[in-house]
PLY file of the C-alpha trace (Angstrom):
ply
format ascii 1.0
element vertex 311
property float x
property float y
property float z
element edge 310
property int vertex1
property int vertex2
end_header
-0.11 0.41 0.00
1.23 3.44 -1.09
1.37 5.85 1.70
-0.01 9.66 0.97
3.15 10.79 1.47
4.76 8.32 -1.31
1.94 9.24 -3.37
2.83 12.90 -3.39
6.63 12.05 -4.15
5.87 9.29 -6.72
2.60 9.82 -8.44
3.68 11.38 -11.75
0.63 11.29 -13.98
-2.71 13.08 -13.84
-5.93 11.16 -13.84
-6.27 10.89 -17.64
-2.95 9.31 -17.44
-0.88 11.92 -19.19
2.38 13.19 -17.43
2.28 16.85 -17.43
5.51 18.76 -16.31
5.09 21.15 -13.29
5.91 24.80 -14.21
8.50 26.42 -12.35
7.63 28.68 -9.64
11.03 30.68 -9.28
11.60 32.49 -12.63
13.79 35.45 -11.54
16.82 36.23 -13.42
20.41 37.26 -13.10
22.02 40.00 -15.09
24.35 43.13 -14.80
21.27 45.69 -14.70
19.08 43.45 -12.26
18.22 45.59 -9.11
19.27 42.47 -6.60
20.74 39.53 -8.66
23.95 40.76 -10.07
26.46 38.12 -11.72
28.92 38.31 -8.83
31.81 35.74 -8.31
31.19 33.40 -5.44
27.51 34.88 -4.78
25.55 31.94 -6.00
25.04 28.20 -5.06
23.85 25.56 -7.49
21.62 22.56 -6.01
21.90 19.31 -8.24
22.04 15.69 -8.52
24.05 13.70 -10.88
21.16 11.48 -11.80
18.76 14.25 -12.85
19.02 15.16 -16.45
17.65 18.95 -15.73
20.47 19.40 -13.43
22.93 17.59 -15.48
22.60 20.52 -18.15
23.27 23.09 -15.28
26.64 21.24 -14.33
27.53 20.86 -18.21
27.35 24.63 -18.62
29.27 25.56 -15.21
32.20 22.79 -16.82
32.33 24.22 -20.28
32.35 27.82 -19.03
34.95 26.91 -16.43
32.87 28.62 -13.67
33.87 26.20 -11.21
35.55 29.37 -8.98
32.32 31.60 -9.88
29.26 29.31 -8.96
29.22 27.33 -5.83
27.55 23.84 -6.21
26.08 21.11 -3.83
25.28 17.45 -4.58
22.55 15.69 -3.43
21.58 12.01 -3.42
20.73 10.55 -6.93
17.42 8.64 -5.47
14.24 10.07 -4.98
13.47 8.92 -1.82
9.34 9.17 -0.26
10.89 12.81 1.25
12.14 13.74 -2.12
15.80 14.57 -2.89
18.18 14.51 0.06
21.82 14.73 1.12
23.62 11.40 2.52
27.19 11.95 2.21
27.50 8.95 -0.22
28.52 8.28 -3.47
29.69 11.71 -4.00
26.91 13.37 -2.37
27.33 16.33 0.28
26.67 15.41 3.93
24.01 18.21 4.13
22.98 21.64 2.51
25.82 24.03 3.09
23.65 27.10 3.74
21.05 25.78 6.76
22.46 22.50 7.07
19.43 20.72 5.86
19.25 16.94 4.65
16.14 17.32 2.43
15.59 19.71 -0.52
12.21 20.62 0.72
13.32 22.30 3.79
15.58 24.46 1.57
12.55 25.53 -0.29
10.55 26.36 2.95
13.44 28.02 4.23
13.24 30.57 1.22
9.29 30.27 0.77
7.20 28.48 3.76
4.23 28.46 2.10
5.77 26.46 -1.08
3.46 23.36 -1.81
4.44 22.06 -5.33
7.50 19.72 -6.21
10.67 19.99 -4.68
12.82 19.94 -7.99
16.60 20.32 -8.80
18.10 22.24 -10.23
17.93 25.39 -7.72
20.13 28.34 -8.13
20.04 30.19 -4.65
21.59 33.85 -4.22
23.53 33.27 -0.99
23.55 36.92 0.10
19.77 37.28 0.19
19.17 33.48 0.64
16.27 33.81 -2.10
16.04 31.18 -5.01
16.58 33.13 -8.25
15.34 30.22 -10.28
14.48 26.44 -10.31
14.17 26.16 -13.96
17.00 24.63 -15.60
16.71 26.10 -18.93
16.73 29.71 -17.81
19.94 28.68 -15.14
22.25 28.06 -17.82
21.24 31.13 -19.72
21.96 33.02 -16.28
25.18 31.41 -16.16
26.57 32.67 -19.67
26.24 36.29 -17.85
29.47 35.33 -15.60
32.91 35.89 -16.60
34.05 32.86 -18.56
37.42 31.42 -18.44
36.88 30.39 -21.74
35.95 33.38 -23.68
35.99 31.79 -27.01
32.95 29.68 -26.05
29.72 31.19 -26.95
26.72 28.50 -26.64
24.28 30.96 -27.81
25.66 33.00 -30.51
23.41 35.93 -31.64
23.69 34.44 -35.20
22.31 31.07 -34.63
19.55 31.90 -31.68
16.58 31.48 -33.72
17.96 27.99 -35.12
18.88 26.91 -31.58
15.41 27.83 -29.98
13.65 26.25 -32.82
15.59 23.03 -32.12
15.06 23.33 -28.35
11.35 23.49 -28.86
10.79 20.23 -30.61
13.70 18.50 -28.97
12.25 19.30 -25.32
8.70 18.38 -26.15
9.31 14.98 -27.85
12.85 13.99 -26.62
13.83 15.63 -23.52
10.35 15.43 -22.09
9.23 12.96 -24.45
10.78 10.16 -22.45
9.06 11.26 -19.29
5.88 11.33 -20.92
6.29 7.91 -22.25
7.75 6.48 -18.84
5.22 8.16 -16.78
2.39 7.51 -18.64
-0.38 5.79 -16.68
-2.29 4.46 -19.38
-1.48 2.27 -22.34
-3.26 4.44 -24.90
-1.04 7.60 -23.59
1.95 5.30 -23.62
1.41 4.01 -27.10
1.25 7.63 -28.02
4.11 9.30 -26.79
6.66 6.51 -27.40
5.98 6.61 -31.04
6.07 10.50 -31.36
9.73 9.63 -29.06
11.03 7.57 -31.68
9.84 9.72 -34.70
11.71 12.69 -32.80
14.76 10.33 -32.81
14.38 9.40 -36.46
14.38 13.03 -36.86
17.60 13.86 -35.33
19.32 10.87 -36.98
18.23 12.42 -40.51
19.70 15.85 -39.27
22.95 14.42 -37.94
23.48 12.31 -41.12
22.66 14.84 -43.82
25.93 16.52 -44.32
28.11 14.80 -41.64
28.01 17.53 -39.12
29.59 17.17 -35.75
27.14 18.94 -33.75
23.32 19.61 -34.25
23.74 22.94 -35.79
27.12 22.22 -37.72
30.72 22.43 -36.62
30.15 24.29 -33.45
29.07 23.15 -30.13
25.78 25.28 -28.93
23.16 25.05 -26.28
21.21 22.73 -28.44
23.59 20.10 -27.91
24.22 20.63 -24.36
20.50 20.11 -23.86
20.17 17.11 -26.04
23.03 15.33 -24.31
21.53 14.36 -20.64
18.72 12.66 -22.18
20.89 10.83 -24.82
23.26 9.90 -22.28
20.50 8.30 -20.05
18.73 6.68 -23.01
20.29 3.26 -23.70
21.16 2.74 -19.87
17.92 3.60 -18.29
15.18 5.02 -20.48
15.25 2.21 -22.72
14.24 -0.37 -19.97
13.07 1.97 -17.15
10.62 3.89 -19.22
9.87 1.29 -21.82
11.19 3.55 -24.21
12.31 0.36 -26.45
11.80 0.50 -30.01
15.41 0.90 -30.51
18.29 2.01 -28.89
20.51 5.17 -29.09
23.07 2.84 -30.47
21.02 1.84 -33.08
21.35 5.42 -34.53
24.81 5.37 -35.98
24.96 9.46 -36.45
23.28 10.04 -33.09
25.34 7.66 -31.46
28.71 9.07 -32.79
27.50 12.65 -31.84
26.93 11.33 -28.28
30.42 9.66 -28.25
32.15 12.75 -29.60
30.26 14.62 -26.47
31.67 12.16 -24.23
34.91 12.06 -25.30
35.23 15.92 -23.72
35.95 16.16 -20.26
33.69 18.68 -19.41
31.20 16.13 -20.65
32.24 12.80 -19.27
33.11 14.30 -15.74
29.32 15.19 -15.41
28.12 11.95 -16.51
28.00 9.08 -13.79
26.45 6.03 -15.21
26.23 4.13 -12.27
24.29 6.98 -10.16
22.04 7.54 -13.29
21.08 3.80 -13.24
20.36 3.50 -9.58
17.99 6.53 -9.94
16.19 5.12 -12.99
15.57 1.76 -11.64
13.89 2.87 -8.61
11.48 5.03 -10.71
10.95 1.90 -12.70
9.74 0.09 -9.74
6.94 2.98 -9.13
5.66 2.88 -12.27
4.63 1.13 -15.48
0.82 0.37 -14.56
-2.49 1.46 -16.44
-4.48 2.80 -13.54
-7.67 2.65 -15.95
-7.49 -0.90 -16.68
-5.29 -2.12 -13.73
-3.09 -3.83 -16.01
0.62 -3.53 -16.70
1.63 -1.19 -19.71
2.96 -3.30 -22.40
6.22 -1.95 -23.82
6.05 -1.36 -27.61
9.33 -3.17 -28.26
11.76 -4.19 -28.98
11.09 -4.70 -32.55
12.31 -8.57 -33.50
14.42 -8.52 -36.74
12.73 -12.26 -37.84
0 1
1 2
2 3
3 4
4 5
5 6
6 7
7 8
8 9
9 10
10 11
11 12
12 13
13 14
14 15
15 16
16 17
17 18
18 19
19 20
20 21
21 22
22 23
23 24
24 25
25 26
26 27
27 28
28 29
29 30
30 31
31 32
32 33
33 34
34 35
35 36
36 37
37 38
38 39
39 40
40 41
41 42
42 43
43 44
44 45
45 46
46 47
47 48
48 49
49 50
50 51
51 52
52 53
53 54
54 55
55 56
56 57
57 58
58 59
59 60
60 61
61 62
62 63
63 64
64 65
65 66
66 67
67 68
68 69
69 70
70 71
71 72
72 73
73 74
74 75
75 76
76 77
77 78
78 79
79 80
80 81
81 82
82 83
83 84
84 85
85 86
86 87
87 88
88 89
89 90
90 91
91 92
92 93
93 94
94 95
95 96
96 97
97 98
98 99
99 100
100 101
101 102
102 103
103 104
104 105
105 106
106 107
107 108
108 109
109 110
110 111
111 112
112 113
113 114
114 115
115 116
116 117
117 118
118 119
119 120
120 121
121 122
122 123
123 124
124 125
125 126
126 127
127 128
128 129
129 130
130 131
131 132
132 133
133 134
134 135
135 136
136 137
137 138
138 139
139 140
140 141
141 142
142 143
143 144
144 145
145 146
146 147
147 148
148 149
149 150
150 151
151 152
152 153
153 154
154 155
155 156
156 157
157 158
158 159
159 160
160 161
161 162
162 163
163 164
164 165
165 166
166 167
167 168
168 169
169 170
170 171
171 172
172 173
173 174
174 175
175 176
176 177
177 178
178 179
179 180
180 181
181 182
182 183
183 184
184 185
185 186
186 187
187 188
188 189
189 190
190 191
191 192
192 193
193 194
194 195
195 196
196 197
197 198
198 199
199 200
200 201
201 202
202 203
203 204
204 205
205 206
206 207
207 208
208 209
209 210
210 211
211 212
212 213
213 214
214 215
215 216
216 217
217 218
218 219
219 220
220 221
221 222
222 223
223 224
224 225
225 226
226 227
227 228
228 229
229 230
230 231
231 232
232 233
233 234
234 235
235 236
236 237
237 238
238 239
239 240
240 241
241 242
242 243
243 244
244 245
245 246
246 247
247 248
248 249
249 250
250 251
251 252
252 253
253 254
254 255
255 256
256 257
257 258
258 259
259 260
260 261
261 262
262 263
263 264
264 265
265 266
266 267
267 268
268 269
269 270
270 271
271 272
272 273
273 274
274 275
275 276
276 277
277 278
278 279
279 280
280 281
281 282
282 283
283 284
284 285
285 286
286 287
287 288
288 289
289 290
290 291
291 292
292 293
293 294
294 295
295 296
296 297
297 298
298 299
299 300
300 301
301 302
302 303
303 304
304 305
305 306
306 307
307 308
308 309
309 310
């Protein structure tokens, strides 16, 4: 029997079987002309865990821009417990929250906003000076990181001339792939699962066609951009977790030659490899798999779409 506390943490789909991602609650920004939040070195703290793909994209940008001396970071455990994300001092996680000494991320949220009653997600970007959360939206946090003086001044992940192309890629990759694996894996009806798993693999087919069309190294040509950074965490988790834990099993990334080559190209770079912890990813998603996969309307297990047998 699932307790009310566990249901609040682990129940992901709405009553119609659809997973709908919660909108971020904290949506401020950092900029040189902001009245409060300036891009001051050492002022901010990033809350992450190594299993979460949304947190992973912020770690990647911090690595790529060499902001380790400018933006602090604290690592939570990669497992979602009945109490939410937590610190335990094991496998690279810190012992506790470095600001208040908390052991649960929910207590960080409540220290900032006592009335907060939504999901307690990572990443979180906290201003240590005011003890306020600037943002808990990963896509906006990574762009805030662009405002800090980078040790690698040659790297521009969001160049002005490419912004419309990056934004267009981000939109469908987010809807159909980044979030698509969750809409598939957290589906609570067979019909919803069947809908989203096929949308997901059509999008992966589209990626393969894009990358193989002219032998490009990255999604938009010869230069690494934000679009690559946002896609990478999902692809890094696909074959080892989403394929089995979320029943995204029509094919593997390794079945797509151009996409696999793109993934290996990024993983070979220290900034990506050092932020990719396969063991911790597998632990977190194995736990997630144990909590889902049931059609709540028919009270039967959701049947995976694949693998497709070559007979």
